C-alpha positions in Angstrom: 0.0 0.0 0.0 1.5 3.4 -1.0 1.4 6.0 1.7 2.7 9.6 1.9 3.3 11.7 4.9 2.5 15.4 4.4 3.9 17.8 7.0 6.2 20.5 8.1 10.0 20.0 8.1 13.0 22.3 8.4 15.8 22.2 5.9 17.9 20.3 8.4 15.2 17.7 9.0 14.8 17.2 5.2 18.6 17.0 4.7 18.9 14.4 7.5 16.1 12.3 6.0 17.9 12.5 2.6 21.2 11.4 4.1 19.5 8.4 5.8 17.9 7.5 2.5 21.2 7.7 0.7 22.7 5.4 3.4 20.0 2.8 2.5 17.5 3.4 5.2 13.9 3.4 3.9 12.2 6.7 4.5 8.8 6.3 2.8 7.2 9.0 0.8 7.2 12.5 2.2 5.8 15.9 1.0 7.0 18.6 3.4 6.5 22.3 3.7 8.8 24.9 5.3 6.0 26.4 7.5 2.5 25.8 8.6 1.5 28.9 6.5 3.0 27.3 3.4 1.1 24.0 4.1 -2.3 25.7 4.6 -1.8 28.0 1.6 -1.2 24.9 -0.6 -3.6 22.4 1.1 -6.9 24.3 1.3 -9.9 22.3 2.4 -11.0 21.9 -1.2 -7.6 20.7 -2.4 -7.5 18.3 0.6 -10.9 17.0 -0.6 -9.5 16.6 -4.1 -6.6 14.5 -2.8 -9.1 12.4 -0.9 -11.1 11.8 -4.0 -8.1 10.9 -6.1 -6.4 8.6 -3.5 -6.2 5.1 -5.0 -8.2 6.2 -8.1 -5.4 5.9 -10.6 -4.9 8.5 -13.4 -8.0 10.5 -14.2 -8.8 13.6 -16.3 -9.3 17.0 -14.7 -12.9 16.8 -15.8 -13.3 13.4 -14.0 -11.6 14.8 -10.9 -14.1 17.8 -10.9 -17.0 15.4 -11.3 -15.8 13.3 -8.3 -15.7 16.3 -6.0 -18.7 18.1 -7.5 -16.9 21.2 -8.4 -16.4 23.4 -11.5 -13.8 22.1 -13.9 -12.0 25.5 -14.1 -11.6 25.7 -10.4 -10.4 22.1 -10.1 -7.9 22.8 -12.9 -6.5 25.7 -10.9 -6.2 23.5 -7.8 -4.6 20.7 -9.9 -1.9 23.1 -11.1 -1.1 24.2 -7.6 -0.9 20.5 -6.4 1.3 19.6 -9.4 3.7 22.5 -8.6 3.8 21.3 -5.0 4.7 17.8 -6.1 1.6 16.2 -4.6 0.0 15.2 -8.0 1.7 13.8 -11.0 0.8 14.2 -14.7 0.9 11.1 -17.0 2.3 11.3 -20.5 -1.3 11.1 -21.7 -2.2 14.3 -19.7 -4.2 12.6 -16.9 -3.5 13.5 -13.3 -2.5 11.0 -10.7 -2.2 11.0 -6.9 -0.2 7.8 -6.6 -1.0 7.1 -3.0 -3.8 5.2 -1.3 -3.1 6.6 2.2 -1.9 10.0 3.3 -1.7 11.8 6.6 
């Protein structure tokens, strides 16, 4: 089961995790932000709901993602771009979006 931990981490904490990974110690998937303000600016309640709807769904179109959360396609497209830039979503070669995790916290 793929899981990602989303949280706050200093540069030192991130570097230490990187060094442990380079030494062969499994670290799991992480997506960290430098501050609480950065996290909440990126992960608004609607974007969090979008991630919940996409968890374990596999690649979907932006239109399908909007249908799943009951929101306007244009608004979801904007949120998708922000989540792509944050590294939380991935884009497939075919242009679909993917949240490659089943669990996140």
